[in-house]
Structure formats: structure tokens, C-alpha cells
N, C-alpha and C positions, 0 to 999 in steps of 0.2 A: 194853520188851516190848510186843508187839501186844495189842490188846484181845481178851479171850476170845470165842470163837464163841458165838453165842446157842444155848442148849440146845434140843434137840428139844421138850422140855416147853413152853417159852415160846412157841415157834413154833406148836405145836399149839393152845395156848390162844388165841393170836391168831387163827388160822383159825376156831376154834370160836366165838369171840366175834363175828366178822363174820357167820358163818352164823346165829347166834342172833338177831342184830339185822337180819336180812334185808339184809345188805350195807351197812348204815349205819356208815361209819367213825367218825363222831363219837360215835354212841351206843355202839359197841363199845369205843372208847378210854376213854369215861367209865366204862363198866361195869368195866373192868380197872384204872381209876385211873392210866392212862398218858397222857401228853401226846399230842396228835394227831399231831404231826410224828414223834415217836418211834414211835408205834403204826404209822404208815404205813411207816416204815423196816422195822419188824419184819414187817409184812404182805408187803412186797415181797420181803424175804429169805426168808420162808416159802414164797412162791410159787416162788422160784428154787430153794430147797433141795429141795422136794418135787416140782419140775418140774410144777407145776399151771398149766395155761393158763386163766387167769381174769383178766378185765379188772378194774382197780380201779373200784369203784363211783364213779359220777360225782356223786352227790348224796345227799340224805337221804330217809329214808322217813317221817320225822316230819312231821306236819301243820304248816304254817306256817314250817318251817325253810328258810333260804336255801340254795340249792345253789350251791356254789362249785366252780370247775374245779380239778382236781389236775394240776399240771405235773410231768413227769418230772424227776428230779434231774439237774442239769447235770454232775455228776461222780460218780465211783465212791463207794461207801460208805466211811465213816470207817475201818471195820475193814480194808478193802482198802488204803486209804492207809497206815494204820499198818503193815500187813504189808509193803508196798513200802518204807517208810522203814526198817523193821527190817532188811530184806535189804540195803539200801544201807549201813546202819551196820555190819553184819557184814562187808561187803566192805571198807569203809574201815578197820575194825579189823584185818582180816587183812593189808591193805596196810601199815598202820603197824607191826604186829608183825614183818612180813618185813624192815623197814628197821632193826630193832634187832639189831646185831651180825650183819649179813649177811656172807657169806663170798665172798672173791675167791680162787679156786684158782690156785696157782702150781704147775705140773706138774713141778717140779724142785727139788732142794735146793741148786742153785747160788746163790751170793750174789745178792741182788736189791736194786736201788736205788729206794726210794720217794721221789720228789721232791714236796715240798709247795711249790707255787708261791704266793709271797706275792701280796697284792692287786695285780693288773695295772694297774687304772685306765687302760685303753687310751685314750690321748688326748694332748693337748698337754703334759701334765706327766709322762707316762710316760717312763722312761729306755729309749727304744726300742733304743739300741745294746746295752745290757746285756740287755734282754729277748730280742732276736734271737740274741745269743750263747747264752743259756741255752736258748732254744727249739731251736736247732741241736744243742746237747749232748743234750737230752732225745730229740730225734727220731732221733739217730744212734748213741746208746750202747746196746748190747745189755743186756737185763736191767733196763730202767728202766720204771717206771710213775709216773704223775703225778696229783697231787690239786690241783685249783684251790680255794684256800681262800676265794675269793669276791671281790666287787667287781671284776668283769671290766671294767666301764666306770664312768664317773662317773654317767651316767644321771640327771642332776639333775632334780628334780621338786618339786612342791608349793611350799613357801615358799623353796626353794633354786633354783627355776627360773631366777632372774635370773643365776645363775652361768654359764649357757650363754652369756650376752651377753659374758662376760669370756674365753671360750675360742673359738678359731677352729676349731670342730668342730660338726657337726650330729648330730642323733639318728641319721639314716640312716648317717652315716659310722661312728659308734660301733658300730652293728649290723653293718656290713660288717667291721670289725676283729674283733668278737666271733666272727663266723662263721669268719674266717680262723683265729682262735686255737683254735677247737674242732675243725675238720674235719681229715681226713687229707690227705696230699699229693695223693693221686689225685683228691680233690675240690677241689683248689686251696687247701687249708688248710696250717697250720703243720706238721702231722704229729706233734704231741705225743701220746704214748701214754697218754691219760687213763684212769684207773680210777675216779675219783670227781670230781664237780664240785659245788661248794657255791654257794648264792646268799647273798651278803652283804647288808648294809643298802642299799648303792647299787644292787644288782641289783633290789631290790624297791621302790625309791622310786617308780618308775613301773612298775606291775605288768605292763604290756604287755611290758617288756623280758624279764622272767623267762619269760613265756609264749613269747616269740620264741625264747629259748634252748632251751626244751623242744621247740619245733616243729622246730628244725634238728638236734636230737640224733638223727641217723639211726643212729649207732653204738650207741644205747641205753646211753650212759654213765650209771651210777647218778648221778642228779641230785637233790640234797636241799636243803631250805631250812635254812641256817645251820649244821647240825651233822650229822656222820655218824659212827656207831660201826660199825666193820667189822673183819674179821679177814683177814689174809693167811694162807691155808692151804697150807702146804708139806707134802710127804710126811712129814716128820719133826717138824714143829712148827707151832704156830699163833701168829702175832704179832698182837695186837689193838691197834687204833689208835682213839683218840678225837680226831677232827679237827673243830674248830669254828671258824667265822669268828672267834669270840671266846668264851672261857669266862668265866662270870660272876665278878666280883670283881677289884679292883685294889688295888695297894699302892705307895706311893712307894719302898718298900725292895726290891721285887722285881718285875721285869717278868713273872715267871712265877707270880705269886700265883694267877691264875685257873686255871692248869693244876694247880697243887698243890691248890687247893680242889676242883676237879673230881675229882681222884684220891681225895681223902678222902671224897667224897660219892657216888662212883659204884661200880657193881658189874657183873659179868657178862662180863669180857673177858680176864682174866689168862691169859697163855700157860702160866704155871707150874701153873695148875689146869685146863689143857686148854680154856681159853676158857669155862669154866662157872661162874666165881665170882671174887671178888676184883675187881681193877681192871685198867685197860689197861696195855699195855707202853709205849705212846707217847701223850702228850698234846701236841697241837700246834694253834696258832692263828695268826691274822694280825691284821688290823684296826687295830692301834695304830701301824703303820709303824715298829716297832722290832724288833730281833732279840735272842734270848737262847737259851742252851742250858744244861741242867743234867741230870746223871745221878746217880742215887743208888740205894742198896739199901734196900728196905723191911724192916720188922721180921720179916717172914715169909721173908726170903731172896730174894724176887723183886726184880728190878731194873726201874727205870722211867726213861724219858727225857721231859723236859719241853722244849718248844721253842716259839719264836715266830718267824715269818718277817716280814721287814721290808716286802717288796713293792717295787714299781717306781715309785711316785709320788715325784717330786722337786719342789723349788721349791714347797713346801706353805705357802701364806700362813697357813692356819689354825694350823699347827704353829709357825710363826715368831711369830705374834701371841700365842699362848698359851705361848710359851717351852718348846716341846718340842724335843728334839734332832733334827736331821735327820741320821740315821745313814747311812753309805755302804756298809755290808756287809750280808750276810745277806738279800738280796732273796728268795731261795728257800733252802730247807734240804733237803738230801738225806740220807736215812737209809740207810746201807748195812747190809743185814740178812743175816746168815749164820745160817740156821736150825739148822745143825749145831753152832754154837759154844756155849760155856757161857753162862749168863744174863748174866754181867758183860761178855761180849764179843760178844753177839748183835747189838747195835745200835750202829753208829758214825755219829754225826751230823756233817755238814759244812755250814758256812755259805758255802763257796765251791763252786759247782756244778762247776766245772772240776776242782778238786782231788778232790772226792768221786767224780766220774765216773772219774778216773784210778785212784783206789783201788779202786772197784768192778771196773773192767776187770782190774786186777792180781789181785784176789781171785778173780774168775771163771776167769782163766787158771790160777791156782794150784790151784783146785778140780778142773780138768780133769786 
């Protein structure tokens, strides 16, 4: 909260004290029991508030007192700074609030395919052949929107910067690939119909990379750090998605433990409650370079889908050294959404993008 404005009573007392002591600031401040610097600030404020044209006294009227110069303040008053900071905080709070369960409007009840693109890691370890196949499917299949789950490039930095020496790729080349991945075909890009773009841990290792991605985001794709909670708003239904580079929590017994945990602790998105309470319809993440899918019915009759996309990084020495599986399926996950279907049939996930796109095309032709 900004500091309260000085009352008119205090300002009038300040002016009266200066007049009573023949303009002597030191004597006036002592008379009111106020520190000199504080008193001077009040005096300046009083002159401004009441629009009084009066120069600050330059010295003392007391015999033998040293007269010191009074310099103008080099900055605005503390109360003005606090007012400014308060306005900035309000703007930031409004921006943060707008990012919680923001809406993406789909102007048709035709089946829609939401592709969650697993960690691309564009570079020497990315499965480019598979990536290009999936990019072409996303760019040419009607009714598709895509979410980048994060880690667009390796972007090695800080203590891991030495890993650049083990890869035949430069920082400039990574940025060129990221630009291609983001932009539409008219701009020389891949033409992926992005609806959300997340920054993962690799995107922020060197903060300049995340800044670069925001700079080239000419299409104004919603771009968030780590996690996005949003709703696909169809004419007849709302489907809420909690997409995170990774949800908190791991378990050796379930690769979807983090998604289940997020479901138990979250609120505000359920389609069954019109998007105004409960939890999300889809929880999806990347990060671990593994894939999994689970669908279940909650106790209140709503249905939920948990998923994790594997991504496109192959030949992962870290995974080999720490004995993680190098899985070969589920690089991206497509959720075929039919907003007019019953809750148990509303979302159909596929870990093969080609099969999911074929199913989506069939569903859309059937809807017509």
C-alpha cells in the first residue's frame, strides 16, 4: 500500500512554524520536534500542495549559527515512488490473474485435436525425421492446435556450458531452429498452429533465450513460464487443460504421479462445473522423456485424462548413465476432443500423432 498523504493540518503547521521562526528551517523543525530532513520534505510538499511560490530559506536567523546550503532532492518524493510501485504491482497482479484459466475460443463444436508437443531439444540429439513428420501432420491437419511443453533447445548454460563442446551446434544455430519451429510458413517457419508455448528448464538456463523467443513471437502465442492453465471454449462445452513442463512429484510406481498429485491439489477448471470449480479435464507434462496415458472417473462423476509426452531427444547419455529407459513412442500426444460427446468419450488421447490425426479427420467428417 502507498504511504498516506500528509494531512492538510500537518502541512499548515509546517508552514506556520517556518513563518514563526522567520524562515529558519532548523529552528522550526526543532520547535515541532521533527528531524530537519523530514521537516524539509514536509515544507516542500506544503509549498507544492498549496501552490505557494516561496524559496526555501538559505540559512539561519540565529546568531552564530552556521548557514549550510540546501540542495534540491535528486529524485521524487518517497510517497510518489511508493505510488508508482503500487501501480506497477497492480498491473503485474492483473497480468498474473489473466493467465489463470485463460480461454482459447474454438468457434465450432467440430472435433478438435490438441497436440502436446514433447520436449523438442532441437539439436544434434533431436530425432529430426520424426519431428519433421509430426510438424507436417500438425501443419496440414484441419482442426489441430498445438502446445509446446517446453525445452525447445538444449540452451546449455552455467555449470553445463561445457556440454556445448560435445555438440556440433552453436547458440546461433539453436536460435535459428527455434525461430523456424515457432513461425508460420509465410514467415519461413514450420507452420505449426500453436495455441500455447511453455518455457522449460532448458529454455531458461540462459535467460537470453527465453527473451529471444518472446521477441520473435509475432503471432502473440500465449507464452508462459513452465505451466499454463487454460480452457478450450467450444459453443457447447469448456475443456480445461493443466499443461506443465512438469508437475511436482515423482514415483517409481507411476510415471503420472505428478499429474495425479496436481489433480488432487488443484481447482478452478473442471468442464463438468462449467470451468468454475473442481479440477481440470486434462493434466499433461513432458520433461522426463517418457510417455504414459491414463483415464479415469472421479468420485463426482467427472472424467480426467493424465498424460506425459516423451519428446524428441534420443541418444541421451544422462538417461543411459542413470539407467532410465530410452522409450521410442509417444514423442507427442494428441487429444482428440469432441465437445458434444458424453464425459467418458469427450477426450481420446493418442501417442501416435499419425493415428490420432486420422481419427480426428474421420471424426470431423462424421460430424459434418
